[in-house]
PALUM-54956 format. One line per field, with one value per residue (C-alpha): residue number from 1; z, y, x. Coordinates in nm, 3 decimals. Layout:
<sites>
i: [NUM|...]
w: [Z|...]
v: [Y|...]
u: [X|...]
</sites>
This chain:
<sites>
i: [1|2|3|4|5|6|7|8|9|10|11|12|13|14|15|16|17|18|19|20|21|22|23|24|25|26|27|28|29|30|31|32|33|34|35|36|37|38|39|40|41|42|43|44|45|46|47|48|49|50|51|52|53|54|55|56|57|58|59|60|61|62|63|64|65|66|67|68|69|70|71|72|73|74|75|76|77|78|79|80|81|82|83|84|85|86|87|88|89|90|91|92|93|94|95|96|97|98|99|100|101|102|103|104|105|106|107|108|109|110|111|112|113|114|115|116|117|118|119|120|121|122|123|124|125|126|127|128|129|130|131|132|133|134|135|136|137|138|139|140|141|142|143|144|145|146|147|148|149|150|151|152|153|154|155|156|157|158|159|160|161|162|163|164|165|166|167|168|169|170|171|172|173|174|175|176|177|178|179|180|181|182|183|184|185|186|187|188|189|190|191|192|193|194|195|196|197|198|199|200|201|202|203|204|205|206|207|208|209|210|211|212|213|214|215|216|217|218|219|220|221|222|223|224|225|226|227|228|229|230|231|232|233|234|235|236|237|238|239|240|241|242|243|244|245|246|247|248|249|250|251|252|253|254|255|256|257|258|259|260|261|262|263|264|265|266|267|268|269|270|271|272|273|274|275|276|277|278|279|280|281|282|283|284|285|286|287|288|289|290|291|292|293|294|295|296|297|298|299|300|301|302|303|304|305|306|307|308|309|310|311|312|313|314|315|316|317|318|319|320|321|322|323|324|325|326|327|328|329|330|331|332|333|334|335|336|337|338|339|340|341|342|343|344|345|346|347|348|349|350|351|352|353|354|355|356|357|358|359|360|361|362|363|364|365|366|367|368|369|370|371|372|373|374|375|376|377|378|379|380|381|382|383|384|385|386|387|388|389|390|391|392|393|394|395|396|397|398|399|400|401|402|403|404|405|406|407|408|409|410|411|412|413|414|415|416|417|418|419|420|421|422|423|424|425|426|427|428|429|430|431|432|433|434|435|436|437|438|439|440|441|442|443|444|445|446|447|448|449|450|451|452|453|454|455|456|457|458|459|460|461|462|463]
w: [0.004|-0.088|0.021|-0.179|0.027|-0.144|0.075|0.089|0.315|0.283|0.472|0.680|0.540|0.362|0.118|0.035|-0.256|-0.114|-0.365|-0.410|-0.723|-0.950|-0.782|-0.555|-0.291|-0.245|0.106|0.179|-0.158|-0.177|-0.438|-0.697|-0.782|-1.080|-0.829|-0.735|-1.096|-1.190|-0.906|-1.006|-1.369|-1.261|-1.049|-1.308|-1.086|-1.130|-0.880|-0.783|-0.482|-0.299|0.078|0.311|0.681|0.744|0.601|0.628|0.798|0.669|0.294|0.016|-0.092|-0.436|-0.357|-0.513|-0.860|-0.858|-0.787|-1.045|-1.307|-1.264|-1.207|-0.882|-0.531|-0.299|0.061|0.294|0.634|0.594|0.880|0.693|0.529|0.181|-0.150|-0.374|-0.454|-0.239|-0.120|0.241|0.491|0.865|1.157|1.120|0.741|0.520|0.159|-0.083|-0.309|-0.513|-0.259|-0.002|0.283|0.408|0.750|0.857|1.214|1.371|1.542|1.639|1.814|1.543|1.402|1.510|1.208|1.171|1.034|1.019|0.784|0.876|0.552|0.530|0.237|0.189|-0.062|0.002|0.166|-0.054|-0.303|-0.242|-0.045|0.239|0.542|0.567|0.765|0.760|0.953|0.788|1.083|0.927|1.221|1.492|1.603|1.492|1.546|1.914|1.929|1.817|1.595|1.756|1.882|1.869|1.495|1.510|1.770|2.120|2.263|2.120|2.215|2.554|2.423|2.115|2.335|2.549|2.218|2.103|2.417|2.352|1.967|1.972|2.208|1.987|1.684|1.828|1.967|1.616|1.465|1.526|1.689|1.361|1.156|0.989|1.085|0.815|0.954|0.732|0.974|1.213|0.968|1.041|1.003|1.257|1.271|1.521|1.887|1.973|1.835|1.668|1.715|1.375|1.285|0.923|1.000|1.293|1.386|1.605|1.864|1.881|1.940|2.196|2.397|2.350|2.242|2.541|2.417|2.478|2.777|2.975|3.181|3.343|3.088|3.260|3.281|2.912|2.817|3.032|2.908|2.540|2.556|2.755|2.486|2.184|2.007|1.739|1.398|1.056|1.019|0.664|0.824|0.877|0.499|0.441|0.593|0.415|0.087|0.137|0.229|-0.085|-0.316|-0.451|-0.828|-0.997|-0.966|-1.252|-1.222|-1.535|-1.506|-1.544|-1.853|-1.734|-1.636|-1.815|-1.646|-1.622|-1.456|-1.204|-1.137|-1.070|-0.829|-0.625|-0.635|-0.500|-0.219|-0.373|-0.250|-0.462|-0.360|-0.450|-0.481|-0.474|-0.176|0.134|0.092|-0.267|-0.152|0.131|-0.116|-0.344|-0.418|-0.563|-0.296|-0.176|-0.230|0.022|0.056|0.057|-0.048|-0.199|0.030|0.311|0.494|0.187|0.166|0.538|0.623|0.310|0.385|0.747|0.683|0.378|0.404|0.284|-0.076|-0.171|-0.529|-0.541|-0.787|-0.796|-0.907|-1.002|-1.234|-1.427|-1.212|-0.884|-1.003|-1.105|-0.769|-0.589|-0.801|-0.703|-0.333|-0.327|-0.496|-0.213|0.023|-0.239|-0.333|-0.708|-1.007|-0.887|-1.140|-1.219|-1.363|-1.484|-1.473|-1.245|-1.033|-1.033|-1.409|-1.412|-1.346|-1.462|-1.266|-0.964|-0.629|-0.514|-0.140|0.054|0.416|0.622|0.714|1.032|1.254|1.633|1.653|1.536|1.786|2.066|1.972|1.855|2.130|1.923|2.101|1.958|1.895|1.751|1.793|1.531|1.661|1.803|2.159|2.278|2.124|2.284|2.625|2.598|2.564|2.422|2.432|2.741|2.660|2.304|2.184|2.064|1.775|1.587|1.213|1.140|1.349|1.228|0.938|1.176|1.467|1.291|1.477|1.798|1.697|1.846|1.619|1.517|1.373|1.430|1.448|1.367|1.431|1.439|1.476|1.152|0.960|0.729|0.924|1.007|0.636|0.578|0.872|0.762|0.425|0.600|0.805|0.495|0.306|0.593|0.566|0.873|0.912|0.948|1.011|0.927|1.181|0.944|1.197|1.385|1.734|1.879|1.796|1.992|2.324|2.149|2.007|2.356|2.403|2.703|2.654|2.927|3.005|3.211|3.033|3.212|3.079|2.853|2.488|2.298|2.606|2.543|2.840]
v: [-0.002|0.348|0.681|0.999|1.312|1.603|1.912|2.227|2.451|2.749|2.567|2.341|2.019|1.704|1.478|1.130|0.889|0.544|0.267|-0.085|0.002|-0.045|0.062|0.372|0.510|0.891|1.020|1.364|1.536|1.915|2.073|2.120|1.751|1.804|1.769|1.424|1.298|1.438|1.240|0.922|0.970|1.029|0.713|0.503|0.402|0.387|0.558|0.301|0.480|0.808|0.830|1.113|1.096|1.361|1.646|1.910|2.245|2.420|2.349|2.248|1.884|1.759|1.409|1.436|1.550|1.335|1.013|1.112|1.198|0.870|0.660|0.510|0.450|0.751|0.636|0.861|0.781|0.624|0.850|1.172|1.346|1.439|1.543|1.320|0.959|0.788|0.446|0.456|0.303|0.240|0.128|-0.207|-0.234|-0.353|-0.229|-0.383|-0.148|-0.357|-0.544|-0.277|-0.376|-0.056|-0.094|0.172|0.302|0.537|0.810|1.084|1.398|1.635|1.583|1.347|1.119|1.129|0.821|0.698|0.436|0.164|0.041|-0.283|-0.404|-0.774|-0.840|-1.057|-0.931|-0.706|-0.653|-0.276|-0.021|0.172|0.081|-0.251|-0.065|0.294|0.499|0.786|0.973|1.294|1.527|1.257|1.161|1.421|1.450|1.554|1.670|1.594|1.776|2.051|1.969|2.303|2.334|2.167|2.383|2.520|2.277|1.981|2.072|1.909|1.583|1.579|1.630|1.329|1.141|1.248|1.110|0.764|0.771|0.806|0.511|0.302|0.394|0.294|-0.025|-0.153|-0.055|-0.178|0.044|0.024|0.167|0.494|0.778|1.012|1.286|1.543|1.823|1.943|2.116|2.470|2.413|2.582|2.245|2.128|2.165|2.291|2.320|2.002|1.886|2.010|1.667|1.549|1.188|0.966|0.622|0.499|0.376|0.712|0.887|0.633|0.723|1.100|1.242|1.409|1.277|0.918|0.972|1.158|0.913|1.161|1.213|1.514|1.684|1.616|1.758|2.069|2.145|2.089|2.315|2.584|2.588|2.633|2.963|3.154|2.989|3.145|3.265|3.109|2.768|2.797|2.774|2.464|2.186|2.281|2.307|1.968|1.810|1.949|1.821|2.083|2.117|2.101|2.444|2.680|2.758|2.967|3.315|3.556|3.782|4.125|4.402|4.732|5.045|5.184|4.872|4.882|5.251|5.180|4.903|5.121|5.418|5.184|5.055|4.708|4.454|4.501|4.297|4.386|4.067|4.218|4.184|4.376|4.582|4.687|4.767|4.993|5.179|5.262|5.128|5.233|5.404|5.185|4.851|4.589|4.410|4.030|3.893|3.540|3.285|3.045|3.272|3.427|3.242|3.190|3.556|3.677|3.441|3.546|3.920|4.012|3.966|3.611|3.565|3.939|4.002|4.014|4.188|4.061|4.286|4.137|3.936|3.650|3.402|3.558|3.582|3.216|3.120|3.328|3.178|2.826|2.919|3.082|2.790|2.565|2.751|2.780|3.145|3.118|3.345|3.652|3.917|4.036|4.309|4.175|4.350|4.623|4.759|5.107|5.118|4.982|5.306|5.628|5.932|5.736|5.844|5.641|5.596|5.474|5.427|5.374|5.033|5.004|4.742|4.693|4.925|5.218|5.118|5.130|5.457|5.648|5.527|5.556|5.681|5.408|5.045|4.816|4.444|4.248|3.900|3.679|3.733|3.410|3.527|3.866|3.713|3.495|3.813|4.162|4.504|4.692|4.905|4.784|4.782|4.438|4.409|4.084|4.127|3.936|4.184|4.501|4.595|4.599|4.766|5.029|5.304|5.169|5.263|5.605|5.897|5.962|5.761|5.382|5.149|4.803|4.467|4.096|3.778|3.781|4.100|3.944|4.021|4.366|4.430|4.343|4.549|4.855|4.838|4.813|5.125|5.306|5.221|5.375|5.699|5.633|5.702|5.358|5.246|4.882|4.711|4.442|4.226|3.900|3.939|3.686|3.928|4.221|4.138|4.091|4.448|4.585|4.590|4.458|4.199|4.144|3.949|4.244|4.384|4.720|5.029|5.324|5.225|5.235|5.255|5.088|5.026]
u: [0.002|0.117|-0.027|0.006|-0.061|-0.230|-0.173|-0.374|-0.154|-0.382|-0.660|-0.431|-0.577|-0.460|-0.636|-0.507|-0.478|-0.414|-0.345|-0.212|-0.012|-0.315|-0.631|-0.680|-0.912|-0.942|-1.004|-1.145|-1.074|-1.086|-1.309|-1.026|-0.996|-0.775|-0.483|-0.611|-0.666|-0.327|-0.162|-0.341|-0.232|0.131|0.126|-0.045|-0.337|-0.714|-0.936|-1.205|-1.373|-1.395|-1.453|-1.551|-1.471|-1.740|-1.934|-1.658|-1.699|-1.385|-1.388|-1.618|-1.559|-1.473|-1.598|-1.934|-1.828|-1.516|-1.714|-1.977|-1.717|-1.539|-1.850|-1.719|-1.855|-1.878|-1.849|-2.050|-2.199|-2.543|-2.660|-2.584|-2.875|-2.753|-2.901|-2.681|-2.635|-2.369|-2.276|-2.397|-2.156|-2.171|-1.959|-1.795|-1.866|-1.572|-1.525|-1.280|-1.093|-0.857|-0.653|-0.716|-0.950|-1.128|-1.289|-1.536|-1.511|-1.766|-1.569|-1.828|-1.687|-1.584|-1.934|-2.208|-2.161|-1.780|-1.611|-1.256|-1.115|-0.869|-0.713|-0.513|-0.316|-0.413|-0.137|0.156|0.482|0.688|0.403|0.419|0.608|0.456|0.259|0.074|-0.201|-0.308|-0.569|-0.744|-0.884|-1.027|-1.103|-1.091|-0.737|-0.480|-0.110|-0.098|-0.460|-0.816|-1.070|-1.261|-1.609|-1.798|-1.874|-2.216|-2.386|-2.320|-2.579|-2.400|-2.047|-2.031|-2.173|-1.954|-1.643|-1.742|-1.789|-1.441|-1.289|-1.436|-1.397|-1.018|-0.997|-1.225|-1.024|-0.682|-0.831|-0.900|-0.565|-0.210|0.054|0.248|-0.042|0.043|-0.192|-0.322|-0.555|-0.727|-0.704|-0.432|-0.188|-0.309|-0.683|-0.909|-1.086|-0.821|-0.915|-0.564|-0.215|-0.096|0.256|0.379|0.492|0.473|0.391|0.296|0.168|-0.116|0.137|0.304|-0.028|-0.127|0.188|0.186|-0.151|-0.327|-0.661|-0.533|-0.300|-0.566|-0.770|-1.012|-1.291|-1.448|-1.111|-1.049|-1.384|-1.342|-0.992|-1.072|-1.379|-1.191|-0.920|-1.145|-1.082|-1.269|-1.298|-1.371|-1.735|-1.759|-1.751|-2.126|-2.175|-1.952|-2.160|-2.484|-2.296|-2.138|-2.471|-2.627|-2.359|-2.119|-2.068|-1.728|-1.556|-1.492|-1.119|-1.085|-0.939|-1.231|-1.249|-1.118|-1.356|-1.326|-1.196|-1.552|-1.679|-1.399|-1.461|-1.831|-1.733|-1.512|-1.751|-2.028|-1.815|-1.767|-1.519|-1.209|-0.904|-0.549|-0.346|0.006|0.234|0.137|0.456|0.366|0.016|0.141|0.359|0.063|-0.285|-0.617|-0.818|-1.098|-0.916|-0.828|-0.493|-0.499|-0.166|-0.178|-0.021|-0.092|-0.340|-0.516|-0.845|-0.898|-0.874|-1.055|-1.340|-1.338|-1.311|-1.518|-1.897|-1.971|-2.080|-2.057|-1.926|-1.551|-1.319|-0.955|-0.673|-0.338|-0.135|-0.295|-0.101|-0.209|-0.576|-0.566|-0.432|-0.693|-0.981|-0.870|-0.838|-1.180|-1.342|-1.225|-1.458|-1.738|-1.684|-1.726|-1.706|-1.514|-1.443|-1.096|-0.870|-0.540|-0.207|-0.069|-0.356|-0.199|-0.239|-0.593|-0.777|-0.597|-0.703|-0.834|-0.684|-0.385|-0.328|-0.027|0.062|0.369|0.521|0.729|0.891|0.922|1.219|1.000|0.729|0.992|1.146|0.828|0.594|0.278|-0.031|-0.255|-0.156|-0.421|-0.373|-0.575|-0.497|-0.766|-0.870|-0.701|-0.372|-0.403|-0.477|-0.163|0.052|0.023|0.172|0.054|-0.245|-0.285|-0.641|-0.757|-1.007|-0.963|-0.926|-1.243|-1.437|-1.266|-1.501|-1.800|-1.603|-1.393|-1.586|-1.447|-1.090|-1.013|-0.936|-0.573|-0.289|-0.330|-0.025|-0.164|0.005|-0.073|0.130|0.326|0.241|-0.015|-0.337|-0.202|-0.160|-0.520|-0.633|-0.424|-0.602|-0.947|-0.857|-0.721|-1.049|-1.235|-1.028|-0.817|-0.438|-0.282|0.078|0.136|0.367|0.492|0.679|0.642|0.501|0.738|1.020|0.877|1.050|1.387|1.335|1.306|0.931|0.742|0.473|0.213|-0.100|-0.241|-0.539|-0.515|-0.348|-0.393|-0.458|-0.136|0.094|0.426|0.662]
</sites>
């Protein structure tokens, strides 16, 4: 048995193509399934089945249209209410895919109907490289953590957390310690209940010895600690489950036909959501007034989907490559058919006002002692350590809370500089005087600043 990992770093997830050298099973495919079919073609294997561990809350699946396109079985929990044809499976069922024996294991916790799959290669010794047994755990057992349990509803969180405690134990009881573990979440996804280990691979035995969900024997303590540690998650998640239950269509990944200058002018004049895809540094140096900065990269789609009102028409400004990347990323969360203007955004609309703002580092914060520092990290990040007196408004709340930012120049920072770049563009769009602190927060102390967990202090005070 061999396992091909298909990573989606921007969402912190992995999909898998597991095969016996001839026939393959796809587990938890993202919506842009061309990556999966390309991997199968490269490996010379035939996809014979597609399996979902659960109806995902953080991305739109590609499982429906992939299975339909190939005419193969689509394994989905029989207990899930869905609007598409699937092969319903349940706990204890065994499905044969080539010489792969796929055992279905009910692992509720991340969702009520969550499944995991224990896959065994029934071929003879030496027939293929890779593990003889593999566990595809979705949002159940992760590397050093488990999937979060609060995505269904607040009323269900306590019960699902108890379920998660028992599910991971049930899962490891039916797998060998040598079994390789392949979770879908835990690589940066907000579907993780806490920070994963950062490891690239693991086994069931390793998790049995080190994962707090398995080493903790006190169920009530586990439940209380997991729930207490749950932080905010992207608001667009609420749209993912219903979309996946309905059965998403194949995405249109084509670069849109460019808008005219007049159409772009009308969008900006009407307060439309126009996104500049250049680097945050280039944006700060000069951008069309009224645009927002979302630099393509690992955080792009998560923070765009969490910041801009869901489903609103989008216009993308940037190179053809950057627009193509953005279209693909947006399709993964079901935000289809954005418009675009290709090329240098500063040349797109002659005569339109061009804005800029200053970028700074921690040394300037230390020496200039700004009167107002805005921290746009999440509240849990702020509580763990912040600049004394800094005002905390998380990026995903800033559009609706801009009026809470006091008048005057605003120095805005985050954890890495990315969210602060978006926030500075939000403030600039609102006519505010922003300074983008483009620096990693974990370097603030080394630069001479004090970090505190004390929430008291004058906004903006730096000591």
